[in-house]
C-alpha positions as CSV (number, residue, x, y, z in Angstrom):
1,M,95.8,113.1,91.4
2,E,98.1,115.1,88.5
3,P,98.6,112.5,85.2
4,I,102.2,111.3,86.0
5,K,103.7,110.7,82.5
6,V,105.0,107.2,82.1
7,V,107.1,104.7,79.5
8,I,106.0,101.4,79.9
9,H,108.3,98.8,78.9
10,Y,107.1,95.1,78.9
11,L,108.7,91.9,79.1
12,N,107.8,90.8,74.9
13,G,109.7,94.4,74.2
14,E,107.1,96.4,74.0
15,V,107.2,99.9,75.1
16,V,103.8,102.9,75.5
17,K,104.2,106.2,76.7
18,G,101.3,107.5,78.2
19,F,100.3,108.9,81.5
20,T,99.2,107.1,84.8
21,Q,96.8,108.2,88.2
22,D,96.8,105.2,89.8
23,F,100.1,103.8,90.2
24,F,101.0,101.8,93.4
25,P,103.7,99.7,93.8
26,N,102.0,96.8,95.6
27,K,99.0,97.0,93.2
28,G,99.3,94.5,90.7
29,V,97.8,96.7,87.5
30,F,97.4,100.0,87.0
31,H,95.5,102.2,84.2
32,L,97.7,103.9,81.5
33,Y,96.1,106.2,79.1
34,P,98.4,106.1,76.2
35,A,99.6,109.4,74.8
36,D,98.6,108.7,70.9
37,S,95.5,107.4,71.9
38,T,92.4,109.4,70.6
39,T,90.0,107.4,72.2
40,G,90.8,108.8,75.3
41,E,90.2,105.4,76.6
42,A,92.8,103.4,79.4
43,L,94.8,100.3,78.9
44,E,95.1,97.9,82.0
45,V,97.9,97.3,82.5
46,S,99.7,94.1,84.2
47,M,102.3,94.0,86.4
48,K,103.2,90.5,85.6
49,E,103.7,91.4,81.9
50,L,106.0,94.7,82.7
51,K,109.9,95.1,82.8
52,A,109.4,98.5,84.2
53,V,107.9,101.6,84.3
54,F,109.9,104.6,83.5
55,F,108.9,107.7,85.3
56,V,109.8,110.6,82.5
57,R,110.3,114.5,82.2
58,D,109.6,114.5,78.9
59,F,108.1,111.2,76.4
60,N,110.6,112.1,73.9
61,G,113.6,112.7,75.9
62,N,117.0,113.2,74.0
63,P,118.6,111.0,71.7
64,E,121.8,111.8,71.6
65,Y,122.3,112.4,75.2
66,N,124.2,109.1,77.0
67,E,123.3,108.8,79.9
68,R,126.0,108.8,82.7
69,K,126.0,105.1,84.6
70,N,128.1,106.1,87.8
71,Y,128.5,108.3,90.4
72,I,130.9,111.3,90.2
73,E,132.8,111.4,94.5
74,G,131.0,113.0,96.8
75,E,127.5,113.3,94.8
76,S,125.0,112.1,96.6
77,S,122.0,110.1,96.2
78,H,118.8,109.2,97.8
79,G,119.5,105.3,99.8
80,R,121.6,102.7,98.7
81,R,123.2,102.7,95.6
82,I,122.6,99.9,93.2
83,E,123.9,98.3,89.8
84,V,120.9,97.2,88.5
85,V,120.7,93.9,84.8
86,F,117.3,93.2,83.7
87,T,116.9,89.8,82.0
88,D,117.2,91.5,78.4
89,D,121.2,93.2,79.8
90,E,120.4,96.2,80.3
91,L,122.5,98.0,83.0
92,L,121.0,100.7,85.3
93,V,122.8,102.0,88.0
94,G,121.4,104.8,90.3
95,S,119.8,104.2,94.3
96,T,117.3,102.5,95.9
97,L,115.5,102.9,99.6
98,G,113.9,100.1,99.9
99,Y,115.0,97.4,97.5
100,D,113.6,94.0,98.5
101,P,113.8,90.7,96.2
102,S,110.4,89.4,98.4
103,R,108.9,92.0,96.8
104,Q,106.7,93.3,93.6
105,G,109.3,95.5,92.0
106,F,110.9,98.7,93.7
107,F,112.1,102.0,93.2
108,L,115.4,103.4,91.5
109,F,116.3,106.4,91.6
110,P,118.8,107.1,88.2
111,A,122.6,108.2,88.7
112,D,122.6,110.7,86.7
113,P,120.6,114.1,87.5
114,E,120.1,114.8,83.6
115,S,118.8,112.3,82.9
116,N,115.3,112.1,81.4
117,N,113.8,109.4,84.4
118,V,113.0,110.7,86.9
119,R,112.7,107.6,88.9
120,V,112.2,103.8,87.1
121,F,109.9,101.2,89.0
122,T,112.6,98.1,88.1
123,V,109.4,94.7,88.8
124,T,111.7,92.1,90.6
125,S,111.1,89.3,87.8
126,S,112.5,91.4,85.7
127,V,115.8,91.3,86.9
128,K,118.9,89.2,86.4
129,N,121.3,90.9,88.6
130,V,121.5,93.5,91.7
131,R,124.8,94.5,92.7
132,F,125.1,97.3,95.9
133,L,127.8,100.0,94.5
């Protein structure tokens, strides 16, 4: 499996950028090879400690870009449109194919096709509110 660029956000606010090859949404742990590591050693990441896993195009993104938090009329989406508010009040808007509050988490595809985030695995325990649009 090809290494995938991810940015993980921990519940405590820590953010780590790196690569993973063994992320599965139904597993409790995966391994992250930090992008800034010189040792090449992987960190074991526990889903229980995470807010979300952002699958990104680029580690730096564009800090000046203001991501759109809505859909334009007539724009298509992958699945059901959804608004997610995390416990830290961050808001994400996108679509999902499989939201189920009894699961560990779910994938969200951002509403803005120009987003640096390709998809976001949202950990259910870090979510304050979910609203279907």
